[in-house]
C-alpha positions as CSV (number, residue, x, y, z in Angstrom):
1,L,166.4,53.5,79.1
2,E,167.3,52.5,82.7
3,L,163.8,53.1,83.7
4,L,162.4,50.6,81.2
5,T,164.6,47.8,82.7
6,D,163.1,48.4,86.2
7,M,159.5,48.1,85.0
8,P,157.4,45.0,84.8
9,A,156.9,43.6,81.3
10,T,153.3,44.9,80.8
11,E,154.3,48.4,81.8
12,K,157.2,48.3,79.4
13,D,154.9,47.4,76.6
14,L,152.6,50.3,77.5
15,A,155.3,52.9,78.0
16,E,155.3,55.9,75.8
17,D,158.7,55.1,74.3
18,A,158.1,51.3,73.9
19,P,160.1,50.1,70.9
20,W,157.1,48.7,69.1
21,K,155.3,52.1,69.3
22,K,158.2,53.9,67.7
23,I,158.3,51.3,64.9
24,Q,154.6,51.7,64.3
25,Q,154.8,55.5,64.3
26,N,157.7,55.5,61.9
27,T,156.0,53.0,59.5
28,F,152.7,55.0,59.5
29,T,154.5,58.3,59.0
30,R,156.4,56.9,56.0
31,W,153.1,55.5,54.6
32,I,151.4,58.9,55.0
33,N,154.3,60.7,53.4
34,E,154.3,58.4,50.5
35,H,150.7,59.4,49.7
36,L,151.2,63.0,50.5
37,K,154.1,63.3,48.1
38,C,151.8,63.9,45.1
39,V,150.4,67.1,46.8
40,N,153.9,68.3,48.0
41,K,153.1,67.8,51.7
42,R,154.7,65.7,54.4
43,I,154.6,65.1,58.1
44,M,157.4,64.6,60.6
45,D,155.3,64.0,63.8
46,L,152.0,62.3,63.7
47,Q,150.6,64.0,66.8
48,T,151.5,67.6,65.9
49,D,151.4,67.5,62.1
50,L,147.9,66.1,61.9
51,S,146.4,68.2,64.7
52,D,145.2,71.1,62.6
53,G,143.4,68.7,60.2
54,L,145.0,70.1,57.0
55,R,147.3,67.2,56.3
56,L,144.7,64.8,57.3
57,I,142.3,66.4,54.8
58,A,145.0,66.3,52.1
59,L,145.6,62.6,52.8
60,L,141.9,61.7,52.6
61,E,141.6,63.6,49.4
62,V,144.6,61.8,47.9
63,L,143.4,58.4,49.0
64,S,139.8,58.9,47.9
65,H,140.4,61.0,44.7
66,K,137.6,63.2,46.0
67,S,137.5,66.7,47.5
68,M,136.1,67.5,50.9
69,Y,132.3,68.1,50.7
70,R,132.4,70.8,53.3
71,K,134.6,73.9,53.5
72,Y,137.4,73.9,56.0
73,H,139.8,76.5,57.4
74,P,142.9,76.6,55.1
75,R,144.9,78.6,57.7
76,P,143.6,77.6,61.1
77,T,144.9,79.9,63.8
78,F,142.6,79.0,66.7
79,R,142.1,75.7,68.4
80,Q,138.4,75.8,67.4
81,M,139.4,76.1,63.7
82,K,141.7,73.1,64.0
83,L,139.0,71.0,65.6
84,E,136.6,71.9,62.9
85,N,139.0,70.8,60.3
86,V,139.5,67.5,62.0
87,S,135.7,67.1,62.2
88,V,135.4,67.8,58.5
89,A,137.9,65.0,57.8
90,L,136.1,62.6,60.1
91,E,132.7,63.5,58.6
92,F,134.1,62.9,55.2
93,L,135.0,59.3,56.3
94,D,131.7,58.8,57.9
95,V,129.3,60.3,55.4
96,G,131.3,61.1,52.3
97,G,131.8,57.6,51.0
98,S,130.3,54.2,51.2
99,K,131.4,51.8,53.9
100,P,133.6,49.8,51.5
101,D,135.3,53.1,50.4
102,A,136.0,53.9,54.0
103,L,137.3,50.4,54.6
104,R,139.7,50.7,51.6
105,L,141.0,54.0,52.9
106,A,141.5,52.6,56.4
107,T,143.3,49.5,55.1
108,G,145.8,51.3,52.8
109,F,144.0,51.2,49.4
110,C,146.6,52.6,47.0
111,P,144.9,55.1,44.6
112,R,147.7,54.8,42.1
113,D,146.9,51.2,41.2
114,P,143.6,51.2,39.1
115,K,143.2,47.5,39.7
116,T,142.7,47.9,43.4
């Protein structure tokens, strides 16, 4: 904390442990966990828990009410398998739905509310 007080204001805002970044991370983690609840999954750390693509795929399936169009590795053990899973999720966003569908996913469309 002492290091932050010695930094110029712009560097403080960009610092890895800037307060606003922690708030955003916590808020987004809670939002993801709220949606993953229905498939009995959760995340604790955005960086590590989404890195193998499995929870990202689960989140996209929950939000879209669709299954992945391509197969993915259910137990990725190698880095290449993890990267392929993330690629499957990104391709699902790019190709799998229309642009409005992708926009609703990105902006927090709640699948539980049929009026949305």
